[in-house]
Backbone as a chain_set.jsonl record, in Angstrom:
{"seq": "MSCGAVPAGSLEDRQNQVYRKLVGVMDPELGLSIVKLGLVYDLGITEGDVVVTMTMTTPACPLGDLITREIEDRVGALGWVTSVAVRIVWEPRWTPAMIR", "coords": {"N": [[97.913, 112.149, 80.471], [96.475, 110.503, 77.435], [93.375, 109.945, 76.32], [92.184, 106.834, 76.7], [94.735, 106.017, 76.649], [97.533, 103.343, 77.709], [98.074, 103.145, 81.158], [101.524, 103.702, 82.72], [103.796, 101.034, 83.721], [103.909, 97.846, 84.368], [102.775, 94.91, 82.847], [102.525, 92.867, 84.53], [101.684, 94.165, 86.516], [99.167, 95.533, 85.921], [97.862, 92.849, 85.241], [97.422, 92.167, 88.003], [95.883, 94.291, 88.885], [93.494, 93.706, 87.639], [92.877, 91.167, 88.356], [92.631, 91.746, 91.197], [90.11, 93.223, 90.932], [88.368, 90.893, 89.942], [88.365, 89.129, 92.067], [86.128, 90.416, 93.598], [84.043, 89.566, 92.154], [81.336, 87.383, 92.937], [80.119, 84.248, 92.613], [76.874, 84.069, 92.894], [75.208, 81.731, 93.835], [77.141, 80.114, 95.364], [78.414, 81.782, 96.757], [80.876, 82.684, 96.814], [83.895, 83.999, 95.776], [85.036, 83.965, 92.031], [87.206, 83.65, 91.316], [88.426, 82.174, 93.559], [86.549, 80.154, 93.389], [88.305, 78.744, 91.228], [87.285, 79.52, 88.755], [88.191, 81.098, 86.576], [90.449, 81.031, 83.894], [92.386, 81.851, 82.124], [94.222, 84.956, 81.592], [94.49, 87.736, 79.267], [95.972, 90.53, 78.46], [95.961, 93.355, 75.915], [97.299, 96.163, 75.265], [95.035, 98.234, 76.334], [92.847, 96.492, 76.196], [91.412, 93.887, 77.887], [90.974, 90.203, 78.155], [89.076, 87.874, 79.693], [89.598, 84.659, 80.11], [87.507, 81.849, 81.087], [85.383, 79.473, 83.052], [82.13, 78.024, 84.148], [80.675, 76.78, 87.044], [79.056, 74.76, 85.933], [77.344, 73.911, 83.012], [74.914, 74.533, 82.265], [74.727, 76.923, 83.588], [72.472, 79.512, 85.664], [73.056, 81.679, 85.791], [75.254, 82.721, 84.084], [74.832, 85.121, 82.473], [74.67, 87.459, 84.434], [77.131, 87.279, 85.919], [78.76, 87.388, 83.964], [78.593, 89.974, 83.043], [79.016, 91.613, 85.44], [81.706, 91.31, 85.967], [82.342, 92.534, 83.416], [81.544, 95.081, 84.142], [83.086, 95.576, 86.388], [85.817, 95.13, 85.834], [86.043, 97.051, 83.771], [85.758, 99.149, 84.898], [88.481, 99.847, 85.61], [90.536, 102.383, 84.921], [92.327, 102.741, 82.726], [91.484, 100.424, 80.763], [89.945, 99.6, 77.98], [88.629, 98.014, 76.555], [86.571, 95.075, 77.407], [86.257, 91.271, 77.1], [84.507, 88.763, 77.818], [85.368, 85.373, 77.721], [84.1, 82.287, 77.688], [84.762, 79.117, 78.306], [84.572, 75.438, 78.127], [86.689, 73.278, 78.773], [89.136, 72.726, 80.423], [86.547, 70.755, 82.213], [85.124, 72.194, 85.046], [85.9, 71.636, 88.312], [84.917, 70.435, 91.682], [87.523, 70.16, 93.029], [88.976, 72.131, 91.973], [88.689, 74.808, 93.442], [90.317, 76.879, 95.728]], "CA": [[97.941, 110.794, 80.018], [95.723, 111.06, 76.74], [92.346, 109.321, 76.496], [92.501, 105.407, 76.413], [96.304, 105.457, 76.82], [97.728, 102.5, 78.968], [99.424, 103.724, 81.964], [102.807, 103.413, 82.955], [103.409, 100.094, 84.792], [104.236, 96.468, 83.702], [101.776, 94.029, 82.525], [102.029, 91.926, 85.715], [100.885, 95.15, 87.717], [97.773, 95.512, 85.238], [97.13, 91.917, 85.828], [97.069, 92.224, 89.795], [94.767, 95.186, 89.06], [92.286, 92.845, 87.41], [92.746, 89.606, 89.372], [91.727, 92.311, 92.369], [88.676, 93.539, 90.435], [87.871, 89.873, 89.736], [88.127, 88.723, 93.405], [85.115, 91.05, 94.424], [83.289, 89.126, 91.333], [80.896, 86.248, 93.448], [78.845, 83.172, 92.285], [75.702, 84.13, 93.809], [74.572, 80.419, 94.074], [77.775, 79.497, 96.231], [78.719, 83.051, 97.587], [82.228, 82.623, 96.786], [84.577, 84.338, 94.337], [84.725, 83.135, 90.957], [89.077, 83.76, 91.563], [88.508, 81.497, 94.623], [86.247, 78.84, 93.104], [88.944, 78.646, 90.071], [86.707, 79.64, 87.495], [89.242, 81.987, 85.834], [91.432, 79.856, 83.688], [93.344, 82.859, 81.587], [93.623, 86.742, 81.72], [94.896, 88.032, 78.632], [96.029, 92.051, 78.503], [96.838, 93.838, 74.883], [96.876, 97.635, 75.433], [93.778, 98.375, 76.912], [92.164, 95.223, 76.131], [91.265, 92.725, 78.365], [89.913, 88.891, 77.862], [88.931, 87.14, 80.514], [88.895, 83.628, 79.575], [86.939, 81.281, 82.164], [84.216, 78.672, 82.875], [80.76, 77.939, 84.968], [80.259, 75.715, 87.746], [78.04, 74.119, 85.167], [76.874, 74.319, 81.437], [73.506, 75.267, 82.527], [74.461, 78.142, 85.102], [71.697, 80.331, 85.061], [73.602, 83.19, 86.001], [76.04, 83.28, 83.456], [75.223, 86.681, 82.087], [74.845, 87.766, 85.376], [78.473, 86.974, 86.429], [79.572, 88.001, 82.194], [78.176, 91.763, 82.982], [79.747, 91.966, 86.963], [83.074, 90.956, 85.371], [82.543, 93.606, 82.402], [81.565, 96.261, 84.923], [84.471, 95.757, 87.614], [87.406, 95.584, 85.139], [85.421, 98.15, 82.755], [85.962, 100.484, 85.983], [89.778, 100.189, 85.758], [91.099, 103.733, 84.179], [92.904, 101.909, 81.556], [90.917, 99.601, 80.19], [89.174, 100.444, 77.069], [87.545, 96.78, 76.535], [86.319, 93.623, 78.275], [85.586, 90.496, 76.846], [84.806, 87.631, 78.81], [85.282, 84.209, 77.101], [83.412, 81.159, 78.484], [85.177, 77.678, 77.743], [83.91, 74.236, 79.044], [87.675, 72.346, 78.687], [88.832, 71.646, 81.069], [85.25, 71.122, 82.675], [85.224, 72.765, 86.318], [85.321, 70.584, 89.524], [85.114, 71.011, 93.231], [88.805, 69.953, 93.245], [89.696, 73.607, 91.548], [88.296, 75.554, 94.334], [91.497, 77.134, 96.245]], "C": [[96.888, 110.929, 78.836], [94.558, 109.541, 76.83], [92.502, 108.064, 75.827], [94.13, 104.933, 76.262], [96.622, 104.361, 77.899], [98.465, 103.014, 79.668], [100.635, 102.769, 82.365], [102.406, 102.14, 84.087], [103.667, 98.592, 84.232], [102.942, 95.676, 83.378], [101.458, 93.207, 83.74], [101.411, 93.275, 86.752], [99.426, 95.171, 87.137], [97.278, 94.304, 85.231], [96.667, 91.944, 87.001], [95.893, 93.119, 89.7], [93.146, 94.37, 88.742], [91.993, 91.752, 87.939], [91.853, 90.737, 90.755], [90.528, 92.481, 92.113], [87.799, 92.197, 90.69], [87.373, 88.675, 90.964], [87.116, 89.04, 94.006], [83.826, 90.404, 93.358], [82.34, 87.561, 92.342], [80.066, 85.219, 92.525], [78.108, 83.377, 93.442], [75.197, 82.88, 94.463], [75.632, 80.002, 95.466], [78.53, 80.492, 97.153], [79.886, 82.842, 98.012], [82.713, 83.091, 95.789], [84.967, 83.604, 93.104], [86.368, 83.108, 90.915], [88.992, 82.073, 92.587], [88.141, 79.912, 94.343], [87.364, 78.057, 91.827], [88.278, 78.378, 88.775], [87.311, 79.942, 86.576], [90.459, 81.081, 85.546], [92.275, 81.183, 83.011], [92.951, 84.4, 81.777], [94.55, 87.018, 80.8], [94.987, 89.898, 78.427], [96.668, 92.729, 77.255], [96.124, 95.028, 75.134], [96.096, 97.789, 76.544], [92.933, 97.53, 77.037], [92.413, 94.234, 76.961], [90.407, 91.501, 78.087], [90.093, 88.076, 79.107], [88.396, 85.596, 80.255], [88.893, 82.556, 81.288], [85.854, 80.375, 82.115], [83.463, 79.067, 83.75], [81.324, 76.888, 85.266], [79.696, 74.482, 86.632], [77.392, 74.507, 83.592], [75.652, 75.114, 81.671], [73.522, 76.038, 83.594], [73.293, 79.042, 84.299], [71.905, 81.695, 85.303], [74.869, 83.366, 85.274], [76.316, 84.522, 82.678], [75.444, 87.521, 83.086], [76.227, 88.218, 85.846], [79.509, 88.237, 84.933], [79.706, 89.74, 82.594], [78.727, 92.393, 84.339], [80.89, 92.519, 86.417], [83.19, 92.543, 84.3], [82.343, 95.18, 83.108], [82.832, 96.689, 85.754], [85.566, 96.175, 86.785], [87.231, 96.595, 84.293], [85.976, 99.499, 83.35], [87.694, 100.983, 85.634], [89.899, 101.716, 84.478], [91.44, 103.443, 82.526], [92.636, 100.804, 80.382], [89.721, 99.961, 79.056], [88.016, 99.163, 76.569], [87.49, 95.382, 77.14], [86.014, 92.584, 77.663], [85.704, 89.242, 77.504], [84.28, 86.195, 77.857], [84.984, 82.719, 77.863], [83.818, 79.805, 77.461], [84.53, 76.809, 78.79], [85.26, 73.528, 79.022], [88.437, 73.405, 79.235], [87.99, 72.016, 81.945], [85.779, 71.355, 84.459], [84.85, 71.355, 87.568], [85.578, 71.069, 90.653], [86.5, 71.144, 93.403], [89.731, 71.723, 92.799], [89.369, 74.696, 92.407], [89.795, 75.675, 95.748], [91.352, 77.723, 97.68]], "O": [[96.059, 111.731, 79.267], [94.853, 108.43, 77.268], [92.862, 107.998, 74.652], [94.586, 103.852, 75.888], [96.011, 104.438, 78.965], [99.532, 103.443, 79.228], [100.707, 101.54, 82.345], [101.467, 102.047, 84.878], [103.32, 98.675, 83.054], [101.954, 96.159, 83.932], [100.3, 92.872, 83.991], [100.675, 93.037, 87.71], [98.513, 94.825, 87.885], [96.048, 94.347, 85.21], [95.461, 91.748, 87.154], [94.898, 92.818, 90.359], [92.087, 94.432, 89.366], [90.828, 91.358, 87.994], [90.708, 90.515, 91.148], [89.696, 92.004, 92.885], [86.792, 92.203, 91.397], [86.519, 87.789, 90.926], [86.793, 88.327, 94.956], [82.673, 90.695, 93.674], [83.048, 86.556, 92.285], [79.332, 85.711, 91.668], [78.398, 83.07, 94.598], [74.768, 82.962, 95.614], [75.098, 79.622, 96.508], [79.165, 80.12, 98.14], [80.179, 82.776, 99.206], [82.179, 82.784, 94.723], [85.256, 82.425, 93.307], [86.719, 82.17, 90.199], [89.51, 81.031, 92.186], [88.748, 78.893, 94.673], [87.192, 76.868, 91.561], [88.489, 77.477, 87.963], [87.195, 79.25, 85.564], [91.222, 80.548, 86.352], [93.081, 81.517, 83.879], [91.858, 84.915, 82.013], [95.672, 86.669, 81.167], [93.916, 90.475, 78.245], [97.897, 92.793, 77.309], [94.904, 95.159, 75.228], [96.5, 97.479, 77.665], [92.138, 97.645, 77.97], [93.493, 93.647, 76.91], [89.22, 91.663, 77.805], [91.196, 87.666, 79.468], [87.209, 85.274, 80.192], [89.727, 82.492, 82.191], [85.242, 80.416, 81.047], [83.658, 80.148, 84.306], [82.066, 76.159, 84.607], [80.097, 73.324, 86.738], [77.016, 75.658, 83.367], [75.496, 76.262, 81.256], [72.652, 76.016, 84.465], [73.123, 79.265, 83.101], [71.145, 82.638, 85.086], [75.657, 84.165, 85.781], [77.403, 84.958, 82.301], [76.307, 88.382, 82.916], [76.447, 89.395, 86.13], [80.308, 89.174, 84.927], [80.674, 90.485, 82.446], [78.889, 93.613, 84.38], [81.165, 93.715, 86.327], [84.015, 93.436, 84.495], [82.875, 96.208, 82.688], [83.407, 97.777, 85.783], [86.168, 97.243, 86.891], [88.265, 97.171, 83.955], [86.43, 100.494, 82.785], [88.067, 102.142, 85.453], [89.322, 101.812, 83.396], [90.907, 103.856, 81.496], [93.343, 100.462, 79.434], [88.697, 100.565, 79.374], [86.834, 99.365, 76.29], [88.506, 94.7, 77.279], [84.841, 92.85, 77.398], [86.781, 88.694, 77.739], [83.145, 86.009, 77.419], [85.836, 82.214, 78.594], [83.402, 79.533, 76.335], [84.09, 77.143, 79.89], [84.87, 72.503, 79.583], [88.506, 74.57, 78.842], [88.103, 73.081, 82.551], [86.7, 70.71, 84.961], [83.955, 70.512, 87.631], [86.348, 72.019, 90.8], [86.869, 72.198, 93.92], [90.765, 72.205, 93.262], [89.886, 75.742, 92.016], [90.129, 74.748, 96.486], [92.355, 78.026, 98.327]]}, "num_chains": 1, "name": "protein.A"}
């Protein structure tokens, strides 16, 4: 496989790999995974470029940069990923009812 090439496997396989990485990203204040908290709204993959669309529990979250860096590090460690972008949105607004 050439450098930066996307491995064989379906888009669903690659999405599952990314979600497994995201499950390991914890909200430090709540001690729960960002996936379990329902903070991850969407995942886009084009070739080796990954875009994670998510929110925070509050717009004033002081740990947003820390969480974003951890996402970039964990997802970026997948061999086929060439770039990771974290897109923070505020709609729909997060509520505790989103916890899975």
